[in-house]
C-alpha positions as CSV (number, residue, x, y, z in Angstrom):
1,X,-34.7,-39.6,-34.4
2,X,-32.0,-40.0,-31.5
3,X,-31.0,-37.2,-29.7
4,X,-27.0,-37.0,-30.5
5,X,-26.5,-35.9,-27.1
6,X,-26.4,-39.3,-26.1
7,X,-23.4,-40.3,-27.9
8,X,-21.6,-37.8,-25.8
9,X,-18.9,-39.8,-24.0
10,X,-19.5,-40.4,-20.3
11,X,-16.8,-38.6,-17.9
12,X,-14.4,-41.7,-16.9
13,X,-14.2,-42.7,-20.8
14,X,-12.5,-39.6,-21.9
15,X,-10.3,-39.6,-18.7
16,X,-9.5,-43.0,-19.8
17,X,-7.9,-41.8,-23.0
18,X,-4.3,-42.1,-22.7
19,X,-3.8,-38.8,-24.2
20,X,-6.2,-37.1,-21.2
21,X,-4.8,-39.5,-18.3
22,X,-1.1,-38.4,-19.4
23,X,-1.9,-35.0,-18.9
24,X,-3.2,-35.5,-15.2
25,X,0.3,-36.1,-14.1
26,X,1.3,-32.9,-15.7
27,X,-1.5,-30.8,-14.2
28,X,-3.4,-32.7,-12.2
29,X,-6.7,-35.0,-11.9
30,X,-9.0,-31.8,-10.5
31,X,-7.7,-29.5,-13.4
32,X,-8.1,-32.5,-15.9
33,X,-11.8,-33.4,-15.2
34,X,-13.0,-29.3,-15.1
35,X,-11.6,-29.6,-18.8
36,X,-13.8,-32.7,-19.8
37,X,-16.8,-31.3,-18.2
38,X,-16.6,-28.1,-20.4
39,X,-15.9,-29.7,-23.5
40,X,-18.7,-32.3,-22.7
41,X,-21.2,-29.0,-22.3
42,X,-19.8,-27.4,-25.4
43,X,-21.2,-31.0,-27.2
44,X,-24.3,-30.5,-25.1
45,X,-24.4,-26.7,-27.1
46,X,-24.5,-27.7,-30.0
47,X,-20.8,-26.0,-30.5
48,X,-18.8,-29.7,-31.0
49,X,-20.1,-32.8,-32.1
50,X,-20.0,-35.6,-29.4
51,X,-17.3,-37.2,-31.4
52,X,-15.0,-34.7,-30.9
53,X,-15.3,-34.4,-27.7
54,X,-11.8,-35.9,-26.8
55,X,-9.5,-34.2,-29.3
56,X,-11.4,-30.6,-27.6
57,X,-10.4,-31.7,-24.0
58,X,-6.9,-32.5,-25.6
59,X,-6.8,-29.0,-27.3
60,X,-7.8,-27.3,-24.4
61,X,-5.2,-29.0,-21.8
62,X,-2.6,-26.4,-20.6
63,X,0.4,-27.7,-21.0
64,X,1.5,-27.0,-16.9
65,X,0.3,-26.4,-13.4
66,X,1.1,-23.2,-13.7
67,X,-0.8,-20.3,-15.3
68,X,2.4,-18.1,-16.5
69,X,3.2,-19.0,-20.2
70,X,6.6,-18.9,-22.2
71,X,6.5,-15.6,-24.4
72,X,8.8,-14.4,-27.0
73,X,9.8,-10.9,-26.4
74,X,10.3,-8.7,-30.0
75,X,9.9,-5.6,-28.4
76,X,13.0,-4.8,-29.0
77,X,13.2,-3.7,-25.0
78,X,15.7,-5.9,-23.7
79,X,14.5,-5.7,-19.9
80,X,10.3,-5.8,-20.3
81,X,9.3,-5.6,-16.4
82,X,6.2,-7.2,-18.0
83,X,7.5,-9.8,-19.3
84,X,9.9,-10.8,-16.3
85,X,13.0,-8.6,-16.9
86,X,16.0,-10.8,-17.2
87,X,15.8,-13.7,-19.8
88,X,18.1,-16.5,-17.5
89,X,20.9,-18.3,-18.9
90,X,20.6,-22.0,-20.1
91,X,23.1,-22.6,-17.1
92,X,20.9,-20.6,-14.7
93,X,17.7,-22.7,-15.8
94,X,19.5,-26.1,-15.2
95,X,20.9,-24.8,-12.1
96,X,16.9,-24.1,-11.1
97,X,15.9,-27.4,-11.6
98,X,18.8,-29.1,-9.7
99,X,18.1,-26.8,-6.8
100,X,14.0,-27.8,-7.0
101,X,15.0,-30.4,-4.9
102,X,16.3,-31.5,-1.6
103,X,19.6,-29.0,-1.5
104,X,22.8,-28.5,0.6
105,X,21.0,-24.9,0.9
106,X,22.2,-24.0,4.6
107,X,23.8,-27.5,5.5
108,X,27.7,-28.1,5.0
109,X,28.4,-31.7,4.2
110,X,31.6,-31.6,5.3
111,X,30.9,-31.7,8.8
112,X,27.1,-32.2,8.8
113,X,26.7,-28.7,10.3
114,X,24.8,-25.9,9.5
115,X,26.3,-23.8,7.2
116,X,26.4,-20.3,5.4
117,X,22.8,-20.1,3.4
118,X,23.7,-20.3,-0.2
119,X,27.7,-20.1,0.2
120,X,28.3,-20.8,-3.1
121,X,26.0,-17.9,-4.4
122,X,27.8,-15.5,-1.9
123,X,31.1,-16.6,-3.2
124,X,30.4,-16.2,-6.9
125,X,29.0,-12.4,-6.1
126,X,32.3,-11.5,-4.2
127,X,34.2,-12.4,-6.7
128,X,32.3,-10.6,-9.7
129,X,32.9,-7.4,-7.3
130,X,36.1,-7.9,-5.6
131,X,36.3,-4.2,-4.1
132,X,33.4,-5.0,-1.9
133,X,34.4,-6.2,1.3
134,X,31.0,-8.3,1.9
135,X,28.2,-9.2,0.1
136,X,24.8,-10.0,1.2
137,X,21.5,-10.7,-1.1
138,X,17.8,-10.1,-0.6
139,X,14.4,-10.4,-2.4
140,X,14.7,-7.4,-4.7
141,X,16.2,-4.0,-5.0
142,X,13.9,-3.1,-2.9
143,X,14.2,-5.2,-0.1
144,X,17.9,-4.1,-0.2
145,X,17.0,-0.6,0.2
146,X,14.9,-1.1,2.8
147,X,17.1,-3.4,4.8
148,X,19.8,-0.3,4.7
149,X,17.3,2.0,5.7
150,X,15.7,0.2,8.5
151,X,19.2,-1.0,9.8
152,X,20.8,2.4,9.7
153,X,17.9,5.2,9.8
154,X,14.8,3.7,11.4
155,X,13.2,6.5,14.1
156,X,16.1,8.7,12.1
157,X,16.9,11.1,8.8
158,X,17.8,10.0,5.8
159,X,19.4,13.0,3.4
160,X,18.6,12.9,0.0
161,X,18.1,15.1,-3.3
162,X,15.0,16.5,-4.1
163,X,15.6,15.6,-8.0
164,X,16.2,11.9,-6.5
165,X,12.7,11.5,-5.1
166,X,11.8,9.2,-7.6
167,X,8.6,6.9,-8.8
168,X,10.0,3.1,-9.4
169,X,6.9,1.9,-11.4
170,X,3.7,0.5,-10.7
171,X,2.9,3.2,-8.4
172,X,5.4,2.6,-5.9
173,X,7.2,5.6,-4.9
174,X,10.6,6.1,-3.6
175,X,10.1,8.4,-1.1
176,X,6.7,6.4,0.5
177,X,8.9,3.0,0.5
178,X,11.6,4.5,3.2
179,X,9.2,6.4,5.3
180,X,7.4,3.0,5.8
181,X,10.7,2.0,7.6
182,X,10.4,4.8,10.0
183,X,12.8,6.9,8.7
184,X,12.2,10.9,8.1
185,X,13.4,12.1,4.8
186,X,15.5,15.3,4.4
187,X,14.9,16.7,1.1
188,X,17.8,18.5,-0.2
189,X,18.6,20.9,-3.3
190,X,16.0,21.3,-6.1
191,X,14.8,19.4,-8.6
192,X,17.5,19.7,-11.2
193,X,20.7,21.0,-9.1
194,X,22.5,19.9,-5.2
195,X,25.8,20.8,-4.6
196,X,27.7,18.9,-1.6
197,X,27.1,21.7,0.7
198,X,23.5,21.3,0.7
199,X,24.0,17.7,2.0
200,X,26.3,19.0,4.4
201,X,24.1,21.8,5.7
202,X,21.5,18.6,6.6
203,X,23.8,16.4,8.3
204,X,23.2,16.3,11.8
205,X,23.1,14.4,15.1
206,X,19.7,12.9,13.7
207,X,21.1,11.9,9.9
208,X,21.3,7.9,9.9
209,X,22.5,8.0,5.8
210,X,23.0,10.1,3.0
211,X,21.4,7.9,-0.1
212,X,22.3,8.5,-3.7
213,X,19.0,7.1,-5.6
214,X,20.1,6.6,-9.9
215,X,17.1,8.2,-11.9
216,X,16.8,5.1,-14.0
217,X,13.8,5.7,-16.1
218,X,14.0,9.5,-16.9
219,X,16.8,11.9,-17.5
220,X,17.3,15.5,-16.4
221,X,19.1,17.6,-18.8
222,X,19.9,21.1,-19.3
223,X,20.6,23.8,-16.0
224,X,21.6,20.6,-13.4
225,X,23.9,19.2,-11.5
226,X,24.6,16.7,-9.3
227,X,26.9,15.0,-6.6
228,X,28.6,11.8,-7.3
229,X,28.1,9.8,-4.4
230,X,32.2,9.1,-3.3
231,X,31.9,13.2,-2.9
232,X,29.5,12.3,0.6
233,X,31.6,10.4,2.1
234,X,33.5,13.0,4.0
235,X,30.3,14.0,5.8
236,X,30.8,11.4,8.6
237,X,27.8,9.5,8.0
238,X,26.9,6.0,6.1
239,X,26.1,6.6,2.5
240,X,24.2,4.1,0.3
241,X,24.6,4.4,-3.6
242,X,21.6,2.4,-5.1
243,X,22.5,2.0,-8.7
244,X,19.2,0.3,-9.1
245,X,20.2,-1.7,-12.7
246,X,22.8,-3.9,-11.4
247,X,25.8,-3.5,-13.6
248,X,28.6,-4.5,-11.6
249,X,31.3,-3.1,-14.1
250,X,31.2,-0.1,-16.6
251,X,29.8,-1.3,-19.9
252,X,31.3,0.6,-23.2
253,X,28.0,0.5,-24.6
254,X,27.0,2.3,-21.0
255,X,29.1,4.9,-20.2
256,X,26.6,6.7,-18.0
257,X,25.1,3.8,-16.3
258,X,26.6,3.5,-12.8
259,X,28.0,0.4,-11.9
260,X,29.4,-1.3,-8.8
261,X,32.9,-1.4,-9.1
262,X,32.9,2.1,-9.9
263,X,31.1,3.6,-6.9
264,X,32.8,1.2,-4.1
265,X,36.3,2.6,-5.6
266,X,35.3,5.7,-5.0
267,X,34.6,5.1,-1.1
268,X,31.0,4.5,-1.1
269,X,30.6,2.4,1.8
270,X,27.4,-0.1,0.6
271,X,25.6,-0.3,-2.9
272,X,22.2,-2.1,-3.8
273,X,21.3,-3.1,-6.9
274,X,19.1,-5.7,-8.6
275,X,19.9,-8.9,-9.6
276,X,17.4,-9.5,-12.2
277,X,18.3,-6.3,-14.6
278,X,21.7,-5.7,-16.1
279,X,23.2,-8.6,-14.6
280,X,21.0,-10.8,-16.3
281,X,20.2,-13.1,-13.4
282,X,17.2,-13.9,-11.3
283,X,14.8,-11.4,-9.2
284,X,17.2,-10.3,-6.2
285,X,18.2,-7.2,-4.4
286,X,22.5,-6.8,-4.3
287,X,23.8,-5.5,-1.3
288,X,27.8,-5.0,-1.6
289,X,30.4,-2.7,0.7
290,X,32.0,-2.5,3.7
291,X,32.7,-5.9,6.0
292,X,31.1,-4.6,8.7
293,X,28.3,-2.5,7.2
294,X,27.1,-5.3,5.3
295,X,27.3,-8.0,8.3
296,X,25.5,-5.2,10.5
297,X,22.3,-5.7,7.8
298,X,23.0,-9.2,7.9
299,X,22.1,-10.1,11.4
300,X,19.8,-7.5,11.2
301,X,15.9,-9.3,12.4
302,X,14.5,-7.3,9.3
303,X,17.1,-9.5,7.1
304,X,15.3,-12.8,8.0
305,X,12.0,-11.9,6.2
306,X,13.7,-10.8,3.2
307,X,15.9,-13.8,2.5
308,X,16.2,-14.8,-0.9
309,X,15.1,-18.8,-1.4
310,X,17.1,-22.0,-2.9
311,X,15.9,-21.4,-6.6
312,X,17.1,-17.6,-6.5
313,X,20.4,-18.4,-5.0
314,X,21.0,-21.1,-7.7
315,X,20.1,-18.9,-10.3
316,X,22.2,-16.3,-8.7
317,X,25.7,-18.3,-8.7
318,X,24.7,-19.7,-12.0
319,X,24.4,-16.4,-13.8
320,X,27.8,-15.3,-12.2
321,X,30.0,-18.4,-13.0
322,X,28.4,-19.4,-16.1
323,X,28.2,-18.2,-20.0
324,X,27.5,-15.2,-21.1
325,X,23.7,-14.3,-19.4
326,X,21.0,-13.7,-22.6
327,X,21.0,-9.9,-21.7
328,X,24.6,-9.2,-22.4
329,X,24.4,-11.1,-25.7
330,X,21.3,-9.3,-26.7
331,X,22.9,-5.8,-25.5
332,X,26.5,-6.4,-27.5
333,X,24.9,-8.0,-30.7
334,X,25.8,-6.8,-33.8
335,X,23.8,-4.6,-35.9
336,X,24.3,-6.1,-39.3
337,X,24.0,-9.4,-38.0
338,X,20.5,-8.4,-37.0
339,X,20.0,-7.2,-40.2
340,X,21.0,-10.0,-41.6
341,X,18.9,-12.3,-39.5
342,X,16.1,-10.1,-40.3
343,X,15.8,-10.6,-43.9
344,X,15.8,-14.4,-43.2
345,X,12.7,-14.2,-40.6
346,X,11.1,-11.8,-43.1
347,X,11.8,-14.0,-46.1
348,X,10.2,-16.9,-44.3
349,X,6.9,-15.2,-42.9
350,X,6.3,-12.7,-46.1
351,X,7.3,-9.6,-43.8
352,X,9.5,-6.6,-44.7
353,X,12.6,-6.4,-42.8
354,X,13.6,-3.0,-41.2
355,X,15.6,-1.0,-39.3
356,X,14.4,-0.2,-36.2
357,X,15.3,1.2,-32.5
358,X,15.8,-0.8,-29.4
359,X,16.1,0.3,-25.7
360,X,17.4,-1.2,-22.1
361,X,14.4,-1.3,-20.6
362,X,13.9,-1.7,-16.6
363,X,14.9,1.5,-15.7
364,X,18.3,0.9,-16.6
365,X,20.6,3.7,-19.4
366,X,17.6,5.9,-20.0
367,X,17.8,7.5,-23.0
368,X,20.2,5.3,-24.4
369,X,19.3,3.8,-28.2
370,X,20.3,0.6,-29.3
371,X,20.2,0.4,-33.1
372,X,18.6,-2.5,-34.0
373,X,17.1,-4.6,-37.2
374,X,13.5,-6.7,-37.3
375,X,10.2,-7.5,-39.2
376,X,7.5,-5.5,-40.0
377,X,4.2,-7.2,-40.6
378,X,0.4,-5.7,-40.6
379,X,-0.8,-4.3,-37.8
380,X,-3.3,-6.9,-37.1
381,X,-0.8,-9.7,-36.1
382,X,0.1,-7.7,-33.1
383,X,-2.8,-8.9,-31.2
384,X,-2.6,-12.2,-33.0
385,X,0.9,-13.3,-31.9
386,X,-0.1,-12.6,-28.5
387,X,-3.0,-14.6,-28.7
388,X,-0.9,-17.4,-30.5
389,X,-0.5,-20.8,-29.5
390,X,3.4,-19.6,-28.8
391,X,2.6,-15.8,-27.9
392,X,4.8,-13.2,-29.4
393,X,4.6,-9.8,-28.3
394,X,5.9,-7.1,-30.6
395,X,5.7,-3.4,-30.8
396,X,3.3,-1.3,-32.7
397,X,4.7,1.4,-34.8
398,X,4.2,3.5,-37.8
399,X,1.0,1.3,-38.5
400,X,2.7,-1.9,-38.4
401,X,3.9,-4.3,-36.1
402,X,7.2,-4.7,-35.9
403,X,9.3,-8.0,-34.1
404,X,12.5,-5.9,-33.2
405,X,15.1,-8.7,-33.1
406,X,17.5,-7.5,-30.6
407,X,15.2,-9.1,-27.9
408,X,15.0,-12.3,-29.8
409,X,18.2,-14.7,-29.4
410,X,19.4,-16.4,-32.4
411,X,18.5,-19.7,-31.3
412,X,14.8,-18.6,-30.9
413,X,14.3,-17.5,-34.9
414,X,12.9,-20.6,-35.9
415,X,10.4,-20.1,-33.1
416,X,9.6,-17.2,-34.2
417,X,8.9,-18.2,-37.7
418,X,6.7,-21.0,-36.9
419,X,4.9,-18.8,-34.6
420,X,4.3,-15.7,-37.4
421,X,3.6,-19.1,-39.6
422,X,0.8,-20.4,-37.4
423,X,-1.0,-16.7,-37.0
424,X,-0.3,-15.9,-41.1
425,X,-2.1,-19.7,-41.4
426,X,-5.4,-19.0,-38.6
427,X,-6.0,-15.4,-40.2
428,X,-6.2,-16.8,-44.0
429,X,-8.5,-19.8,-42.6
430,X,-10.2,-17.0,-40.8
431,X,-10.7,-15.1,-43.8
432,X,-11.8,-18.3,-46.4
433,X,-14.9,-18.7,-44.0
434,X,-16.1,-15.0,-44.2
435,X,-18.3,-14.3,-47.4
436,X,-20.0,-11.2,-49.0
437,X,-23.4,-10.6,-47.7
438,X,-24.0,-7.3,-49.6
439,X,-21.8,-5.5,-52.1
440,X,-20.1,-3.5,-49.2
441,X,-20.3,-5.8,-46.0
442,X,-18.7,-8.9,-45.1
443,X,-20.0,-11.3,-42.5
444,X,-17.4,-13.7,-41.1
445,X,-18.6,-17.0,-40.3
446,X,-16.8,-18.6,-37.4
447,X,-16.5,-22.4,-36.8
448,X,-19.9,-23.5,-35.4
449,X,-22.1,-20.9,-37.0
450,X,-25.2,-22.4,-39.1
451,X,-25.1,-21.5,-42.4
452,X,-27.9,-18.4,-43.7
């Protein structure tokens, strides 16, 4: 009998298939060849038939040369750090594509001379925060704070309240971050209470700056007191307010969240914030404040190492000038509209429409609950949806998989339904491959298992 492995198609024959050849233009020839070799090995092992090799290759080919995959965020956490925080608007995505080519990022086309880097983005940011005398952008919120601390307090002291010595995520702690600049920290007050007098007593000839940090991802309640940054501006040293979440102006849904406009109007000379949180833009560190101070930071040697690329500048400008970004649309979504969407999606996938509670996330508005609605499915859907062809990340709550629609844009509802249906179909097919072995146990024959 002829060995069926002799019928396994040759590598060059598989690579010549139009579907496989087209993929090489997207993911590269080397990547495609690796997939072909893996499929041929599966055929030699008897996992697939020789005639199935090309189809197996097509099914296994990645969609792009990058490993990042698009994910539907149905966790109800609007700014999910593990999912990249703020999803960009369509305008910002289009701007990224344009900026990916050759652009005038640092060229004045009118004169042919060097222009200010990202002039359009800087102008848009200045227009969005008119109370700022000048603006600058670093590559993330921590970078903005590092630049300020280095320029103002390297080799000197930073006065900071003890209750604001926070950990900012992934094990990074603010004290260690600040001390890496060569500054020394001078803690004042207690964990729960601090007064203006505590700051005044600590300020001296060695003080480089006073730092006010919004705690972001936790809330201290009870017998507490803190000092607004504006009340510290009379102490004779620069005051830096790190508001964290990037809210540029007050928002009625987030009354306790600090914003740049309010801080600047209170007299704070420098505000730092993140661009990829409540602003709804790309990862960036915003520096807003007095012109002399911001320009001093902009000309510091470290600013070069922390500068943003043309893609960030393009996305930031489009976020500021373009339509309402997705983050704001999610925050301001009407609960009744969410419930109506939940009923529609539930009916389409066989789930249960439920009320639930969403969160802002990303360290913003800790303790603020956002009434929401979604769809409840059996708990096994949580893992299956994450592993699906179009991944969906929900949350497990009360023994069920809940898909919270506040963090899903209405335009993505059909995509969500399709993803759930695909997973349900796969789970049904898997159950059909199972047959009883004894009265109390089941054995599931995975595809390719030999019959017993």
